[in-house]
KOLBA-346255 format. One record per residue (C-alpha): residue in three letters; chain; y, z, x. Coordinates in Angstrom, 2 decimals, m for minus. Each point is the difference from the previous one (the first is absolute). Example, Ala and Ser with C-alpha at 12.3 -4.5 7.8 and 13.67 -1.06 7.14 Angstrom:
KOLBA-346255
(rec 'ALA' 'A' (m4.50 7.80 12.30)) (rec 'SER' 'A' (3.44 m0.66 1.37)) 
This chain:
KOLBA-346255
(rec 'MET' 'A' (162.82 25.30 61.76)) (rec 'LYS' 'A' (1.79 2.87 0.90)) (rec 'LYS' 'A' (m2.42 3.27 m1.43)) (rec 'LEU' 'A' (m3.31 m1.69 2.00)) (rec 'VAL' 'A' (1.87 m0.59 3.64)) (rec 'LEU' 'A' (1.29 3.74 m1.03)) (rec 'THR' 'A' (m3.62 0.57 m0.22)) (rec 'THR' 'A' (m1.34 m1.17 2.70)) (rec 'LEU' 'A' (2.87 2.06 2.58)) (rec 'ILE' 'A' (m0.76 2.85 m1.60)) (rec 'VAL' 'A' (m3.22 m0.47 0.47)) (rec 'ALA' 'A' (m0.02 m1.62 3.53)) (rec 'THR' 'A' (2.30 3.36 1.05)) (rec 'LEU' 'A' (m2.57 2.78 m1.18)) (rec 'ILE' 'A' (m2.65 m1.45 1.83)) (rec 'THR' 'A' (1.53 m0.22 2.51)) (rec 'ALA' 'A' (1.06 3.42 0.12)) (rec 'CYS' 'A' (m2.89 1.69 m1.17)) (rec 'SER' 'A' (m2.65 m2.31 2.86)) (rec 'LYS' 'A' (m1.53 1.93 2.50)) (rec 'ASP' 'A' (1.98 0.23 3.40)) (rec 'ASP' 'A' (m2.68 m1.68 2.12)) (rec 'ASP' 'A' (1.57 m1.41 3.18)) (rec 'LYS' 'A' (0.58 3.96 1.49)) (rec 'PRO' 'A' (m2.89 0.75 1.28)) (rec 'THR' 'A' (m1.59 3.91 0.21)) (rec 'LYS' 'A' (0.53 2.20 2.40)) (rec 'GLU' 'A' (m3.82 2.14 0.18)) (rec 'CYS' 'A' (1.01 2.91 1.77)) (rec 'GLU' 'A' (m2.35 2.78 1.03)) (rec 'SER' 'A' (0.85 3.52 1.51)) (rec 'CYS' 'A' (m0.46 3.03 1.77)) (rec 'THR' 'A' (1.03 3.24 1.40)) (rec 'LEU' 'A' (m0.55 m0.09 4.18)) (rec 'GLN' 'A' (1.15 3.50 1.98)) (rec 'GLY' 'A' (2.28 0.69 m4.03)) (rec 'ASN' 'A' (1.73 m3.42 0.38)) (rec 'LYS' 'A' (m0.38 m2.49 m2.47)) (rec 'VAL' 'A' (m1.97 m3.03 1.29)) (rec 'GLU' 'A' (0.35 m3.69 m2.28)) (rec 'VAL' 'A' (m1.34 m3.32 0.91)) (rec 'CYS' 'A' (0.95 m2.65 m2.67)) (rec 'ASP' 'A' (m1.08 m3.73 m0.25)) (rec 'ASN' 'A' (3.05 m2.29 m1.49)) (rec 'ALA' 'A' (m2.05 m2.00 m0.44)) (rec 'ASP' 'A' (1.40 m2.60 2.76)) (rec 'GLY' 'A' (m1.84 0.12 3.07)) (rec 'THR' 'A' (1.91 2.99 0.76)) (rec 'TRP' 'A' (m0.47 4.04 m0.19)) (rec 'THR' 'A' (2.31 2.33 m0.71)) (rec 'LEU' 'A' (m0.62 3.43 2.12)) (rec 'SER' 'A' (2.19 3.91 m1.35)) (rec 'VAL' 'A' (m0.22 2.35 2.48)) (rec 'ALA' 'A' (1.90 3.46 m0.49)) (rec 'GLY' 'A' (3.29 m1.87 m1.50)) (rec 'SER' 'A' (m1.24 m2.87 3.21)) (rec 'THR' 'A' (0.06 m3.80 m1.86)) (rec 'THR' 'A' (m1.67 m2.56 1.65)) (rec 'THR' 'A' (m1.71 m3.31 m0.96)) (rec 'THR' 'A' (m1.76 m2.19 1.92)) (rec 'ASP' 'A' (m2.97 m2.53 0.58)) (rec 'PRO' 'A' (m3.22 2.32 m0.75)) (rec 'LYS' 'A' (m2.01 m1.63 3.15)) (rec 'LEU' 'A' (3.75 2.09 2.24)) (rec 'LEU' 'A' (m1.34 2.85 m1.65)) (rec 'GLY' 'A' (m3.88 m0.54 0.97)) (rec 'ALA' 'A' (m1.02 0.11 m3.65)) (rec 'GLU' 'A' (m1.67 m3.68 m0.45)) (rec 'GLY' 'A' (m2.30 m0.76 m2.18)) (rec 'LEU' 'A' (0.92 4.16 m1.89)) (rec 'THR' 'A' (1.26 0.07 m2.78)) (rec 'PRO' 'A' (3.20 3.03 m0.12)) (rec 'LYS' 'A' (m1.83 2.53 m1.19)) (rec 'GLU' 'A' (m2.66 m1.00 3.06)) (rec 'TYR' 'A' (2.80 0.49 1.82)) (rec 'ALA' 'A' (1.44 3.35 m2.01)) (rec 'GLN' 'A' (m3.51 1.29 0.68)) (rec 'SER' 'A' (0.01 m0.86 2.93)) (rec 'LEU' 'A' (3.53 1.08 1.86)) (rec 'CYS' 'A' (m0.42 3.39 m2.27)) (rec 'SER' 'A' (m3.69 1.04 0.93)) (rec 'ASN' 'A' (1.12 0.81 3.99)) 
């Protein structure tokens, strides 16, 4: 009985330790260069975007950036095309 419990405990530990962490959303980031400064737009997968320009970073709703309906890639390209 001890062997069965020990084996079950070891298997459960290995499965838990090796499982993929699917709870964390992955960021989708796009970048470009505007007047020599790197511009990076990241979708935080929680309804917010992170916008980084020349070392300054802001997290906000894409609607407030005027990017409603755009992907981070489309928004980054629109910023750098000016």
